[in-house]
C-alpha positions as CSV (number, residue, x, y, z in Angstrom):
1,M,-27.7,4.3,-1.1
2,T,-26.0,4.4,2.4
3,S,-24.4,1.4,3.9
4,R,-22.1,0.5,6.8
5,W,-19.9,-1.7,4.5
6,L,-17.6,-0.9,1.6
7,F,-18.2,-4.3,-0.1
8,S,-20.2,-6.5,2.3
9,A,-20.0,-7.6,5.9
10,R,-18.2,-10.8,5.0
11,V,-15.7,-9.2,2.7
12,D,-15.0,-6.2,4.9
13,V,-14.3,-8.3,7.9
14,A,-12.0,-10.6,5.9
15,V,-10.1,-7.8,4.2
16,F,-9.6,-5.5,7.2
17,F,-10.1,-7.4,10.5
18,G,-9.0,-10.8,9.0
19,A,-5.8,-9.3,7.4
20,A,-4.9,-7.6,10.7
21,V,-5.4,-10.7,12.8
22,A,-3.7,-13.0,10.3
23,S,-0.6,-10.7,10.1
24,A,-0.5,-10.5,13.9
25,A,-0.7,-14.3,14.2
26,L,2.0,-14.8,11.6
27,A,4.2,-12.2,13.4
28,L,3.7,-13.9,16.8
29,A,4.5,-17.3,15.2
30,G,7.6,-15.9,13.6
31,A,8.7,-14.4,17.0
32,A,8.1,-17.8,18.7
33,A,10.2,-19.5,16.0
34,G,13.0,-16.9,16.5
35,L,12.7,-15.4,13.0
36,D,14.6,-12.1,12.7
37,E,15.2,-11.5,9.0
38,T,12.5,-12.3,6.6
39,P,13.1,-15.8,5.1
40,L,12.7,-16.5,1.4
41,W,9.3,-18.2,1.7
42,A,7.9,-15.3,3.6
43,W,9.4,-12.8,1.2
44,V,7.8,-14.6,-1.7
45,L,4.4,-14.7,0.0
46,L,4.4,-11.2,1.5
47,V,6.6,-9.0,-0.6
48,L,6.4,-10.5,-4.0
49,G,2.9,-12.0,-3.7
50,I,1.1,-9.2,-1.9
51,D,3.1,-6.0,-1.8
52,V,4.6,-5.9,-5.3
53,A,1.6,-7.6,-6.9
54,H,-0.8,-5.0,-5.5
55,V,1.4,-2.2,-7.1
56,W,0.8,-3.8,-10.5
57,S,-3.0,-3.8,-10.0
58,T,-2.8,-0.2,-11.3
59,L,-2.8,-1.9,-14.7
60,F,-6.5,-2.9,-14.2
61,R,-7.5,0.5,-12.9
62,V,-5.7,2.5,-15.6
63,Y,-3.4,1.0,-18.2
64,L,-5.5,-1.8,-19.5
65,D,-8.5,0.6,-19.8
66,A,-8.4,2.3,-23.2
67,D,-11.2,4.7,-22.4
68,E,-9.5,5.7,-19.1
69,L,-6.2,6.4,-20.9
70,R,-8.0,8.6,-23.4
71,R,-9.8,10.4,-20.6
72,R,-6.6,11.7,-18.8
73,P,-3.6,11.0,-21.1
74,L,-1.5,13.7,-19.7
75,L,-1.7,12.4,-16.1
76,Y,-1.3,8.7,-17.0
77,F,1.7,9.2,-19.3
78,A,3.4,12.2,-17.8
79,A,3.4,10.7,-14.3
80,P,5.8,7.8,-15.1
81,A,8.1,10.0,-17.0
82,A,8.2,12.6,-14.2
83,C,8.8,9.8,-11.6
84,W,11.7,8.4,-13.5
85,L,13.3,11.8,-14.1
86,L,12.9,12.8,-10.4
87,G,14.2,9.4,-9.4
88,V,17.4,9.8,-11.5
89,L,18.0,13.2,-10.0
90,A,17.4,11.9,-6.5
91,Y,19.8,8.9,-7.1
92,E,22.5,11.2,-8.3
93,A,22.0,13.4,-5.2
94,G,22.3,10.3,-2.9
95,V,18.8,10.7,-1.5
96,F,16.8,8.2,-3.7
97,W,16.0,5.6,-1.0
98,R,15.3,8.2,1.6
99,A,12.9,10.1,-0.6
100,L,11.2,6.9,-1.8
101,A,10.8,5.7,1.8
102,Y,9.0,8.8,2.9
103,V,6.8,8.9,-0.2
104,A,5.9,5.2,0.4
105,A,5.1,5.8,4.1
106,W,2.9,8.7,3.2
107,H,1.2,6.6,0.5
108,F,0.5,3.8,3.0
109,I,-1.0,6.4,5.4
110,R,-3.1,8.1,2.7
111,Q,-4.5,4.7,1.6
112,Q,-6.0,4.1,5.0
113,V,-7.3,7.7,5.0
114,G,-8.8,7.0,1.6
115,F,-10.5,3.8,2.8
116,M,-12.0,5.7,5.7
117,A,-13.2,8.4,3.3
118,L,-14.9,5.7,1.1
119,Y,-16.6,4.4,4.3
120,G,-17.8,7.9,5.0
121,R,-19.1,8.3,1.5
122,R,-21.0,5.0,1.8
123,A,-22.5,6.0,5.2
124,G,-23.5,9.5,4.1
125,S,-21.3,11.0,6.8
126,S,-21.1,14.8,7.3
127,V,-18.0,16.8,6.2
128,W,-17.0,17.3,9.9
129,A,-17.5,13.6,10.7
130,M,-15.3,12.6,7.7
131,R,-12.6,15.0,8.9
132,F,-12.6,13.5,12.3
133,D,-12.5,10.1,10.8
134,A,-9.4,11.1,8.8
135,A,-7.8,12.6,12.0
136,A,-8.3,9.2,13.8
137,V,-6.5,7.4,10.9
138,Y,-3.7,10.0,10.9
139,A,-3.3,9.5,14.7
140,V,-2.9,5.7,14.5
141,T,-0.4,5.9,11.6
142,L,1.6,9.0,12.2
143,G,1.8,8.4,16.0
144,P,3.9,5.2,15.5
145,V,5.9,6.7,12.6
146,V,6.9,9.7,14.8
147,W,7.7,7.3,17.7
148,W,9.9,5.3,15.2
149,H,11.8,8.4,14.3
150,A,12.5,9.1,18.0
151,H,13.8,5.6,18.5
152,L,16.2,5.1,15.6
153,P,18.1,2.9,14.8
154,R,15.7,-0.1,15.0
155,R,16.3,-3.6,13.9
156,F,14.3,-2.9,10.7
157,W,13.9,-0.1,8.2
158,W,11.4,0.7,5.4
159,F,13.6,0.0,2.3
160,V,17.3,0.2,3.2
161,E,19.2,0.8,6.3
162,G,19.3,4.5,7.2
163,D,16.4,5.6,4.9
164,F,14.6,7.4,7.7
165,V,16.2,10.4,9.4
166,G,17.0,9.9,13.1
167,G,17.7,12.3,15.9
168,L,14.2,13.1,17.1
169,P,14.0,13.4,20.9
170,A,12.5,10.4,22.7
171,W,9.8,12.6,24.3
172,C,8.4,13.4,20.8
173,G,7.7,9.7,20.3
174,T,6.0,9.5,23.7
175,A,3.9,12.6,23.0
176,A,2.9,11.2,19.5
177,L,1.6,8.0,21.0
178,S,-0.2,9.8,23.8
179,A,-1.9,12.0,21.3
180,M,-2.8,8.9,19.3
181,F,-4.6,7.3,22.3
182,V,-6.4,10.5,23.1
183,V,-7.7,11.1,19.6
184,V,-8.8,7.4,19.2
185,A,-10.5,7.5,22.6
186,V,-12.6,10.5,21.7
187,W,-13.3,9.1,18.2
188,L,-14.6,5.9,19.7
189,L,-17.0,7.8,21.9
190,V,-18.7,9.5,19.0
191,N,-18.4,6.8,16.3
192,R,-21.3,4.5,15.7
193,H,-20.2,3.0,12.4
194,V,-19.0,-0.6,12.6
195,G,-17.2,-0.6,9.3
196,K,-15.2,2.5,10.2
197,A,-14.3,1.0,13.6
198,L,-13.2,-2.2,12.0
199,L,-10.9,-0.3,9.6
200,L,-9.4,1.9,12.4
201,F,-8.7,-1.2,14.6
202,A,-7.0,-3.0,11.7
203,T,-4.9,0.1,10.9
204,W,-3.9,0.5,14.6
205,V,-2.9,-3.2,14.8
206,A,-0.8,-3.0,11.7
207,W,1.0,0.3,12.5
208,F,1.4,0.1,16.3
209,G,2.2,-3.6,16.2
210,G,4.4,-3.4,13.1
211,I,6.5,-0.4,14.3
212,V,6.3,0.1,18.1
213,V,5.9,-3.6,19.2
214,A,8.0,-5.1,16.4
215,K,11.4,-6.4,17.2
216,S,12.5,-7.8,13.9
217,D,12.4,-7.3,10.1
218,F,10.1,-10.2,9.8
219,T,7.5,-8.7,12.1
220,F,7.6,-5.3,10.4
221,T,7.3,-6.9,7.0
222,V,4.3,-9.0,8.0
223,M,2.5,-6.1,9.6
224,N,3.5,-3.6,7.0
225,V,2.4,-5.3,3.8
226,V,-0.6,-7.6,4.5
227,L,-3.3,-5.1,5.4
228,H,-2.1,-2.6,2.9
229,G,-1.8,-5.0,0.0
230,V,-4.8,-7.2,0.6
231,A,-7.2,-4.3,1.0
232,Y,-6.0,-2.6,-2.2
233,L,-6.2,-5.8,-4.2
234,A,-9.8,-6.3,-3.0
235,L,-10.7,-2.7,-4.0
236,T,-9.1,-3.0,-7.5
237,W,-10.7,-6.4,-8.1
238,R,-14.1,-5.0,-7.2
239,Y,-13.6,-2.0,-9.5
240,A,-12.3,-4.2,-12.3
241,R,-15.3,-6.5,-12.1
242,G,-17.6,-3.4,-12.3
243,R,-15.6,-1.9,-15.1
244,A,-15.8,-5.1,-17.1
245,A,-19.5,-5.4,-16.5
246,D,-20.4,-2.0,-17.9
247,G,-19.1,-3.2,-21.3
248,E,-17.7,0.0,-22.7
249,G,-14.1,0.3,-24.0
250,Y,-12.3,-1.7,-21.3
251,G,-10.4,-3.8,-23.9
252,R,-7.9,-6.4,-22.7
253,G,-8.8,-5.6,-19.1
254,A,-12.3,-6.9,-19.6
255,W,-11.1,-10.1,-21.2
256,L,-8.8,-10.9,-18.3
257,V,-11.3,-10.0,-15.6
258,R,-13.9,-12.2,-17.2
259,K,-11.5,-15.1,-16.8
260,G,-12.0,-14.7,-13.1
261,L,-10.0,-14.0,-10.0
262,P,-7.3,-16.6,-10.8
263,A,-6.5,-14.8,-14.1
264,F,-6.4,-11.4,-12.3
265,G,-4.0,-12.8,-9.7
266,A,-1.8,-14.6,-12.2
267,V,-1.3,-11.5,-14.2
268,L,-0.2,-9.5,-11.1
269,L,2.0,-12.3,-9.9
270,G,3.7,-12.6,-13.3
271,F,4.5,-8.9,-13.4
272,A,5.6,-9.0,-9.8
273,F,8.0,-11.9,-10.4
274,A,9.4,-10.2,-13.5
275,E,10.0,-7.0,-11.6
276,E,11.8,-8.7,-8.7
277,F,13.8,-10.8,-11.1
278,L,15.2,-7.6,-12.7
279,W,15.8,-6.1,-9.3
280,D,17.8,-9.1,-8.2
281,T,19.7,-9.4,-11.5
282,F,20.8,-5.8,-11.8
283,V,20.8,-4.5,-8.2
284,W,20.4,-6.7,-5.2
285,H,22.0,-10.1,-6.1
286,E,20.4,-11.6,-2.9
287,R,18.0,-14.3,-3.9
288,G,19.9,-16.7,-6.2
289,A,17.9,-19.6,-5.0
290,L,14.8,-18.1,-6.6
291,F,16.1,-16.0,-9.5
292,G,19.4,-17.8,-10.4
293,S,23.0,-16.6,-10.0
294,G,23.4,-14.8,-13.3
295,G,23.5,-11.3,-11.8
296,V,24.9,-8.3,-13.7
297,E,27.1,-5.7,-12.0
298,L,26.3,-2.2,-13.0
299,D,28.5,0.9,-12.4
300,G,27.2,4.0,-10.6
301,A,26.1,5.8,-13.8
302,L,24.0,2.9,-15.0
303,L,22.5,2.3,-11.6
304,A,21.4,5.9,-11.5
305,L,19.3,5.2,-14.6
306,V,18.3,1.6,-13.8
307,V,17.2,1.8,-10.2
308,P,14.7,4.6,-10.8
309,L,13.4,2.7,-13.8
310,L,12.9,-0.5,-11.8
311,A,11.2,1.6,-9.1
312,L,8.9,3.1,-11.6
313,P,5.9,0.8,-11.1
314,Q,5.7,1.6,-7.4
315,A,6.4,5.3,-7.9
316,T,3.7,5.6,-10.5
317,H,1.3,3.6,-8.3
318,Y,2.0,6.1,-5.4
319,V,1.2,9.1,-7.6
320,L,-1.8,7.8,-9.5
321,D,-3.4,6.4,-6.3
322,A,-3.9,10.0,-5.2
323,F,-6.2,10.6,-8.2
324,V,-8.0,7.5,-9.4
325,W,-10.2,6.9,-6.3
326,R,-11.6,10.4,-6.0
327,G,-15.3,10.3,-6.7
328,R,-15.6,13.8,-8.0
329,E,-12.8,13.3,-10.6
330,N,-14.1,9.8,-11.5
331,P,-17.9,10.1,-12.2
332,R,-18.5,6.4,-12.7
333,L,-16.5,5.2,-9.7
334,A,-19.4,4.5,-7.5
335,A,-21.3,2.5,-10.1
336,R,-18.2,0.4,-10.9
337,L,-17.7,-0.3,-7.2
338,G,-21.3,-1.5,-7.1
339,W,-22.6,1.3,-5.0
340,S,-25.1,2.7,-7.5
341,S,-26.7,1.8,-10.8
């Protein structure tokens, strides 16, 4: 059955348009208040409560589902092991944060491409239309990223200072934004799908506003995490409800989902808080007001093991996200998303 919406008109508008507008409004309010660095309350709300929590929603898609684990055990158990090993090697080589930043940026881009592909599938779009849809998403995401590389250093970074490589000529950034506007203008001329247009607009607001317009770490953080995290949480919650409803082998995941959205959110927030507590205790030592002052200083050899281990939830999320939403590899995906019987 074709549709112009992924979930419903109300949910899609809230998840995409609403998230973009809310993040822009919060960024403007922060700029008016003179916020440069992200204050603790905003970090808790945006980073811990949305960004880190959405990473842990992979639990409901994969690791709380006994049948899913049995279906592809090599992927689901080898991926974390490989991520940790590669992380240790990257840390020893001094490129861990740079590598993770580029993988994260690509994951953020590919998520938006994936949402557009889901829209295309729902609408029954042709192969060529879906390829043009993907090109439009790449234009509004890669354009600002290339511009960013041509204007380093900025007053913000992805993970840590210096994680992106600078030195790109300024004209490359101008050319990237010019190409972005051309591709989007042509796409708007041929697109007649309101859901796709909504998604592309929200993506453009988040990426252009959060990178090109942004003047502070606070603005970048707001624009970077809200759309990405809220949309993914909506998708995983929709899937988890459908998975619990089919009543076959979901195990603990079904019990938690049947407790409702508060239980779903509480589990994710609990894991997110625990992860960030460990980061602050062993690595950052920055948020004593939230996590206490009992930090542990680790030497370089231990950090090479611990840092990739603490980054394992997000690294695993990045890898698995490339597999678990593909319709051809997940034959019951459409039914669990409520698109078919």
